[in-house]
C-alpha positions in Angstrom: 2.4 -39.3 59.0 0.1 -36.3 60.1 2.3 -33.3 60.9 0.6 -31.5 63.7 3.5 -30.2 65.8 4.1 -26.7 64.4 3.4 -23.5 66.1 1.2 -22.1 63.3 1.1 -18.5 64.8 0.3 -16.6 61.6 -3.3 -17.6 62.0 -3.5 -15.7 65.3 -5.5 -17.0 68.3 -4.4 -18.7 71.5 -2.7 -21.7 70.1 -1.3 -23.5 67.0 -3.6 -23.3 64.0 -4.0 -27.1 63.7 -5.9 -27.0 67.1 -8.3 -24.3 66.0 -11.9 -25.4 65.8 -13.3 -26.0 62.3 -16.9 -27.0 62.0 -16.9 -27.9 65.6 -13.7 -30.1 65.6 -10.0 -29.3 65.8 -8.5 -28.8 62.3 -6.1 -31.8 62.7 -9.0 -34.2 63.3 -10.4 -33.5 59.8 -7.0 -34.5 58.2 -6.8 -37.6 60.4 -10.3 -38.8 59.6 -9.6 -38.5 55.8 -6.8 -41.0 56.2 -8.6 -43.2 58.7 -11.4 -43.4 56.1 -8.9 -44.7 53.6 -7.7 -47.4 56.0 -4.2 -46.0 56.5 -2.1 -46.7 59.6 -1.5 -43.4 61.2 1.3 -41.6 63.1 0.4 -38.2 64.4 3.2 -35.8 65.4 2.0 -33.3 68.0 3.6 -30.6 70.2 5.4 -32.1 73.2 3.1 -32.4 76.2 -0.1 -32.6 74.1 0.1 -36.3 73.3 -2.5 -37.4 75.9 -4.9 -34.6 74.9 -4.7 -35.6 71.3 -5.0 -39.3 72.0 -8.2 -38.7 74.0 -9.7 -36.5 71.3 -8.9 -39.1 68.6 -10.2 -42.1 70.7 -13.8 -41.0 70.1 -13.5 -39.2 66.8 -13.9 -42.1 64.4 -13.9 -45.9 64.0 -10.7 -47.8 63.3 -7.4 -48.4 65.1 -6.3 -45.4 67.1 -3.3 -43.5 65.6 0.1 -43.6 67.2 0.6 -40.1 68.8 4.2 -39.0 69.2 5.9 -35.8 70.3 7.6 -33.6 67.7 9.0 -30.1 67.8 8.2 -26.7 66.4 10.3 -27.1 63.2 8.9 -29.1 60.3 12.2 -30.9 60.0 12.0 -32.2 63.6 8.4 -33.2 63.2 9.1 -35.1 60.0 12.0 -36.9 61.5 9.9 -37.9 64.6 7.1 -39.0 62.3 9.3 -41.1 60.0 11.0 -42.7 63.0 7.6 -43.7 64.5 6.4 -45.0 61.2 9.1 -47.6 61.2 7.6 -49.3 64.3 3.9 -49.1 63.5 2.2 -52.5 63.7 3.0 -54.5 60.6 6.2 -52.6 59.9 7.3 -51.1 56.6 8.3 -53.1 53.6 10.4 -51.2 51.0 7.5 -50.7 48.6 5.0 -49.5 51.3 3.8 -45.9 50.6 4.6 -43.4 53.3 2.5 -40.3 53.2 3.3 -36.9 54.7 0.2 -34.7 55.4 0.2 -31.4 57.1 -2.5 -31.3 59.7 -3.4 -27.8 58.6 -4.7 -29.2 55.3 -8.1 -30.4 56.4 -9.9 -30.4 53.1 -7.7 -32.7 51.0 -10.0 -34.9 48.8 -9.7 -38.6 49.2 -9.5 -38.9 45.4 -6.3 -36.8 45.4 -4.7 -39.1 48.0 -5.6 -42.1 45.9 -4.2 -40.4 42.8 -0.9 -39.7 44.6 -0.7 -43.4 45.6 -1.3 -44.4 42.1 1.4 -42.1 40.8 4.0 -44.2 42.7 3.8 -46.7 39.8 7.1 -46.2 38.1 8.2 -43.4 40.4 9.9 -43.0 43.8 7.4 -40.5 45.2 4.5 -38.3 44.3 3.7 -34.7 45.2 0.4 -32.9 45.0 0.7 -29.5 43.4 -1.4 -26.4 42.7 -0.5 -24.2 39.7 1.3 -21.0 40.5 -1.3 -18.2 39.8 1.2 -15.4 40.0 4.7 -14.8 38.7 7.3 -16.4 41.0 10.8 -14.8 41.4 14.1 -15.6 43.0 15.6 -12.7 45.0 18.6 -11.8 47.2 19.9 -8.8 49.0 16.6 -7.0 48.4 16.8 -7.4 44.6 15.1 -9.6 42.0 17.6 -12.1 40.7 15.5 -14.2 38.4 11.9 -14.6 37.1 10.8 -18.2 36.9 8.7 -19.2 34.0 5.2 -19.7 35.3 4.5 -22.9 33.2 7.3 -24.6 35.0 6.4 -23.6 38.6 3.8 -24.9 41.0 2.9 -24.7 44.7 3.2 -27.8 46.8 0.0 -29.2 48.5 -0.8 -32.2 50.6 0.0 -35.0 50.5 3.5 -35.9 49.7 4.1 -39.6 49.2 7.3 -41.6 49.1 8.1 -45.3 48.9 9.3 -46.6 52.3 12.9 -47.3 51.1 13.2 -43.7 49.9 11.6 -42.4 53.1 14.2 -44.2 55.1 17.0 -42.6 53.0 15.3 -39.2 53.4 15.2 -39.6 57.2 18.9 -40.4 57.3 19.9 -37.5 55.0 17.5 -35.0 56.5 19.1 -35.3 59.9 22.3 -33.8 58.5 20.9 -31.5 55.7 21.4 -27.8 55.7 18.8 -25.7 57.6 15.7 -25.1 55.5 16.0 -28.3 53.6 12.8 -30.2 52.9 12.1 -33.8 52.2 11.7 -32.9 48.5 15.2 -31.3 48.5 16.6 -34.4 50.0 14.7 -36.7 47.7 15.9 -34.9 44.6 19.4 -34.9 45.9 19.2 -38.7 46.1 18.2 -38.8 42.5 14.5 -39.7 43.2 11.9 -39.4 40.5 8.9 -37.6 42.0 5.7 -37.5 40.0 3.4 -34.4 40.1 -0.3 -34.8 40.8 -2.6 -31.9 40.2 -4.6 -30.8 43.2 -8.0 -29.1 43.1 -8.0 -25.5 44.5 -10.2 -26.4 47.4 -7.3 -28.4 48.9 -6.5 -25.3 51.0 -3.9 -25.2 53.7 -4.9 -23.2 56.7 -2.4 -20.3 57.0 -4.0 -16.9 57.5 -7.0 -15.8 59.5 -9.3 -15.6 56.5 -8.6 -19.2 55.6 -10.5 -20.6 58.5 -13.8 -19.1 57.3 -13.0 -20.1 53.7 -12.4 -23.7 54.7 -15.6 -23.8 56.8 -17.6 -22.6 53.8 -15.9 -25.1 51.4 -16.3 -28.0 53.8 -19.9 -27.2 54.8 -20.8 -27.7 51.1 -19.9 -31.4 51.4 -16.6 -31.9 49.6 -16.0 -35.1 47.7 -14.2 -37.3 50.3 
C-alpha cells in the first residue's frame, strides 16, 4: 500500500510533496517502481480527484500490472484505512500469511534490500518495522516542560516500509477505525499484542519532509542507489 494522499505542505511548493518532481518524475513514482520491481501487487492511495491523473502517469512508468489507484484523505489514518480496504480486493485476495506492506510515497529512495529484509523478518513475527537510530536525545514533554529523557540506545526513528501479516493488518484496520486520534498502525498492533521485529535501515532511506530534502535525495539517487 503506497500512501500518497497526504497534503505534505512543509516542503512548500504548489502541491503535496509526493507530487514534486525528483529526477524528472513525481516522487511517488519512484516509491511505486521500487515495489513494482519486486513484483508486488500495489494499491496507491491518492488525494480524492487525482485518481485518473495518477493512473495515467503510472500506465507508462514501468512494466507490470498497473496498480489499483484509490482515493484517500489528508490524514494518514484515513489513507491507511482506504489502502487496507482496497488491498483486501486486489486480484488474488489476501491469505492470512500474506505480507502487507505500508510505504509512504514520500520515501522514494528505500533500497530493495531493506524491503526484502523486512519481509524476511516476518519469520517468527507478526510484523516488521524499518528503523533509523536516533541521533539526538529524545524527550517526552508536556505543558511546555520536559517530563522524561528517553535512553538513546532504546529509541529509534521509524522509516519505510512497515510490514504486517495480512491477518494482523485486518485486525489493525478494524481497531484503527475506532482508535484515539493520533494513533498509528504500530500503536494498534502493539495494543493487539503483536510482535514487531526491527530492521535497521541505511541512512539514505530518506523521507522527503523539508525543502532541503529534495536536493539531498536527488544527489543520493543520481549516484545510483542499490535497488
